[in-house]
C-alpha positions as CSV (number, residue, x, y, z in Angstrom):
1,X,-110.1,13.9,25.3
2,X,-107.0,16.0,26.0
3,X,-108.5,19.0,24.2
4,X,-111.9,18.9,26.0
5,X,-110.4,18.9,29.5
6,X,-110.4,22.6,30.6
7,X,-109.0,22.0,34.1
8,X,-105.7,20.2,33.5
9,X,-104.3,19.5,30.2
10,X,-102.2,16.5,30.2
11,X,-100.5,17.2,26.9
12,X,-100.5,20.7,25.4
13,X,-101.2,21.4,21.8
14,X,-98.4,19.8,19.8
15,X,-99.3,16.6,21.7
16,X,-95.7,15.4,22.2
17,X,-96.7,12.6,24.6
18,X,-99.4,11.3,22.2
19,X,-96.9,11.4,19.4
20,X,-94.5,9.4,21.5
21,X,-97.1,6.8,22.4
22,X,-98.1,6.4,18.7
23,X,-94.5,6.2,17.6
24,X,-93.8,3.5,20.3
25,X,-96.9,1.5,19.1
26,X,-95.7,1.7,15.5
27,X,-92.2,0.7,16.4
28,X,-93.1,-2.6,18.0
29,X,-96.0,-3.5,15.8
30,X,-94.1,-3.1,12.5
31,X,-91.7,-6.0,13.1
32,X,-94.7,-8.2,14.1
33,X,-96.5,-7.3,10.9
34,X,-93.4,-8.0,8.9
35,X,-92.8,-11.4,10.5
36,X,-96.5,-12.3,9.7
37,X,-96.0,-11.2,6.1
38,X,-92.8,-13.4,5.9
39,X,-94.7,-16.4,7.2
40,X,-97.5,-15.8,4.7
41,X,-94.9,-15.4,1.9
42,X,-93.3,-18.7,2.8
43,X,-96.7,-20.4,2.8
44,X,-97.5,-18.9,-0.6
45,X,-94.1,-20.0,-2.0
46,X,-94.8,-23.5,-0.9
47,X,-98.2,-23.6,-2.4
48,X,-96.8,-22.1,-5.7
49,X,-94.1,-24.8,-5.8
50,X,-96.7,-27.5,-5.3
51,X,-98.9,-26.0,-8.0
52,X,-95.9,-26.0,-10.4
53,X,-95.2,-29.7,-9.7
54,X,-98.9,-30.5,-10.3
55,X,-98.8,-28.6,-13.6
56,X,-95.7,-30.4,-14.7
57,X,-97.3,-33.8,-14.0
58,X,-100.5,-32.8,-15.7
59,X,-98.6,-31.7,-18.8
60,X,-96.8,-35.0,-18.9
61,X,-100.1,-36.9,-18.6
62,X,-101.6,-34.8,-21.4
63,X,-98.6,-35.5,-23.6
64,X,-99.0,-39.3,-23.0
65,X,-102.7,-39.1,-23.9
66,X,-101.9,-37.2,-27.1
67,X,-99.3,-39.7,-28.1
68,X,-101.8,-42.5,-27.5
69,X,-104.4,-40.7,-29.7
70,X,-101.8,-40.3,-32.4
71,X,-101.0,-44.0,-32.3
72,X,-104.7,-44.8,-32.5
73,X,-105.1,-42.4,-35.5
74,X,-102.2,-44.1,-37.2
75,X,-103.7,-47.6,-36.5
76,X,-107.1,-46.6,-37.8
77,X,-105.5,-45.1,-40.9
78,X,-103.6,-48.3,-41.5
79,X,-106.8,-50.4,-41.1
80,X,-108.6,-48.1,-43.5
81,X,-105.8,-48.5,-46.1
82,X,-105.9,-52.3,-45.8
83,X,-109.7,-52.4,-46.1
84,X,-109.5,-50.1,-49.1
85,X,-106.9,-52.4,-50.7
86,X,-109.0,-55.5,-50.0
87,X,-112.1,-53.7,-51.4
88,X,-110.2,-52.7,-54.5
89,X,-109.0,-56.3,-55.0
90,X,-112.6,-57.7,-54.6
91,X,-113.9,-55.2,-57.2
92,X,-111.3,-56.1,-59.8
């Protein structure tokens, strides 16, 4: 707009005023953007911590289930051995 006006140019070619306005806008928007990013980072850290706690609890539950399955396998093996010994005694 400044270039197209032939009658009165508000800001000659190096556009010092325009540069000043843009610098001013950047100087007060940068802290606002950084504050927003800090809030987002805090939110993400909180979610990450919650996910970590959920993963720990899930790992503990899986460990309990695997221990239970091992106990069941041992019990089935013991039952199989006893049945085999009973079967052998009946055959003899």
